[in-house]
C-alpha positions in Angstrom: -11.5 0.7 -12.1 -11.2 4.1 -10.4 -8.7 5.4 -13.0 -10.8 4.1 -15.9 -14.0 5.7 -14.4 -12.1 9.0 -14.2 -10.8 8.7 -17.8 -7.2 8.4 -16.7 -4.5 6.7 -18.7 -2.5 3.7 -17.7 0.3 5.5 -15.8 -1.8 7.6 -13.5 -4.1 4.6 -12.9 -1.1 2.4 -11.9 0.3 5.2 -9.7 -3.1 5.4 -7.9 -3.2 1.6 -7.5 0.3 1.6 -5.9 -0.5 4.5 -3.6 -3.7 2.8 -2.4 -1.8 -0.5 -1.9 0.7 1.2 0.4 -2.0 3.2 2.2 -4.2 0.2 2.9 -1.3 -2.2 3.5 0.1 0.2 6.2 -3.3 0.9 7.7 -4.3 -2.8 8.0 -0.9 -3.7 9.5 -1.0 -0.9 12.0 -4.4 -1.6 13.5 -3.5 -4.8 15.3 -0.4 -3.2 16.8 -2.5 -0.3 18.1 -4.9 -2.8 19.6 -1.9 -4.4 21.4 -1.3 -1.0 23.1 1.7 -0.1 21.0 2.0 3.7 20.5 1.0 5.1 17.1 4.5 6.1 16.0 6.1 3.0 17.4 3.5 0.9 15.5 4.0 2.9 12.3 7.8 2.5 12.5 7.4 -1.3 12.9 5.0 -1.4 10.0 7.2 0.7 7.7 10.1 -1.6 8.4 8.1 -4.8 8.0 5.8 -4.0 5.1 7.6 -1.7 2.7 9.6 -4.3 0.9 6.7 -6.7 0.8 4.2 -4.2 -0.7 6.8 -2.9 -3.1 7.6 -6.4 -4.4 4.0 -7.2 -4.8 3.3 -4.0 -6.7 6.3 -4.4 -9.0 5.4 -8.0 -9.9 1.7 -7.2 -10.3 2.3 -4.3 -12.5 4.8 -6.1 -14.7 2.4 -8.9 -15.2 -0.8 -6.8 -15.7 0.6 -3.7 -17.6 
């Protein structure tokens, strides 16, 4: 909806959606680790290792079905 509101085409809109998915996925996964007193960079490295493949797979499948 953001891309449509800005008058963007399909490709920039998909790129924005993927970027936001990674941003929010990493952020929401990092918060509990920070609450558990894990350091910021340690938490971020765990999240990158654990979530990158999951988010990438979700986005590829979603964009193949929707686009």
